[in-house]
Phi, psi and omega in degrees: 000316176298322180298322176296320178294320181295318182294322179297319178301315181299315181300311182302315181297316182294324178296317180298313179302315182295322180296313180300315180301313178300317182293319175303314186299308183300316181296325183281340183263338182282163180279183183296332180265017179291162184304307184298319176296321176296319177297322180297316183290325178296317174303314180299318177301327184277316188283327183303308180302321177295317177299321178294321179295313177302316182296324179296322183287321190275331184302313179300325179291318178299316180294326180289321180294315181298317180299321176303309182294323174299317181297319176299316178295319181293325175299315180297316177300320181294313177302323178296316180290326171299319180293317175297316181302315181294318182298321180292320180295320180294320184292317177301319180295316178296322178302306181300318182297315179296320178298313181298317175296320176302316175298320176295318179295318178297323179296312180301320178301317180297321179293315184298317179302322183283345181227068187295337183273356180265159177236127187244162169224123182275143184216154179265148173274121183251358180180168176220162183280119179284351180285126183289343179275347180233134179243102182219165174225155178249132182240168188267045181207140180222195182298338169298338182257009178094008177281146180229154172302143178077006173293146181279151184231131186237157169276183187294340175271358182091008179268148186293130178253323181165208179211158183286135179242336178217136182238136167238189185298317188232003177220163181214152174259129182249127175275118176288158186289348177271351175295140183302340181259005182268138180208122187221140179298138184211167176209156171286129179292327184296322187226356178077011181292135189263156178183200181229141167263133177235137178278146176241010180082171178055029178077011182262134176231136182240157180246121176255107185272141182287311179272105183292349180259001178300145180282116178231131179238156175294141178095349178299140178276137179245133183232163173295147183265335190083357177289134178112341175078006185252328185237130180299156182279155167092007179278127178295132177249311180182181177243145181301129178242342182204132180235112181266170182291159179302141178268182183301330181272014179064012174269166185245138171276109181241132178245148177225152182265116177301141178285326176279141175278099186283352176264355181225051180267129176242324173224148179225168180238126176263133179276106177282314179224125011283137184273152177294143181251359175199158178283148178298147176278153175290121183261134180269155176093000000 
């Protein structure tokens, strides 16, 4: 039974092949007005309008789907470009930060080279006092690092910033030279005239010179004198910026501009050696 079915299928296939060959032969040999050519033209005339109608219906859907996928691709491209932009910005920020740190370290090395007998400890500025009555900063070094109270603190260029007033194991509080309770021995570099620099708050520093008849000019450099035993001598502090008329007590009001930018401190240098050999005395006036 199965053999009969297979044989019938073969015969059917052979007959269909022969019919197709005959149709192709007739189609190729007949003229443009032949039966098969006329049937082809008739079919095209019927089907073409249907194809156009279907195309008009499908095209908006096709365009909408294409727009959706294009929009998706554009969104992906935008996200990729934004991510690349973020990465580039981060790289530039890292590059700027590294260059800035490199400049700071080079400046500190120059200070160390200029004062070979001194010993320094570099520290980060990790905070400042929000109290307007106190002008202090907090640094990332304490007595576990060899820091002691009253040690001098410099910026990366070797200019005086202030001195340590409070120490913990890992941090210290630095009293800036502008603080109203700061008083440090100083002298004019031009003629050696001695005096004191005192902070007045709000970023102001004044010089109280001992010899009121001393020659003082705007732009004169003021350095530490070493008097008082807390701050080594010869550290640049600032330049004379204002000299007022003599007051009733015949003293002169002299102000100086600090060389260190005290509002933009990121790293500082603590002078470990020479170390202070006594606490500052209470200054009156």
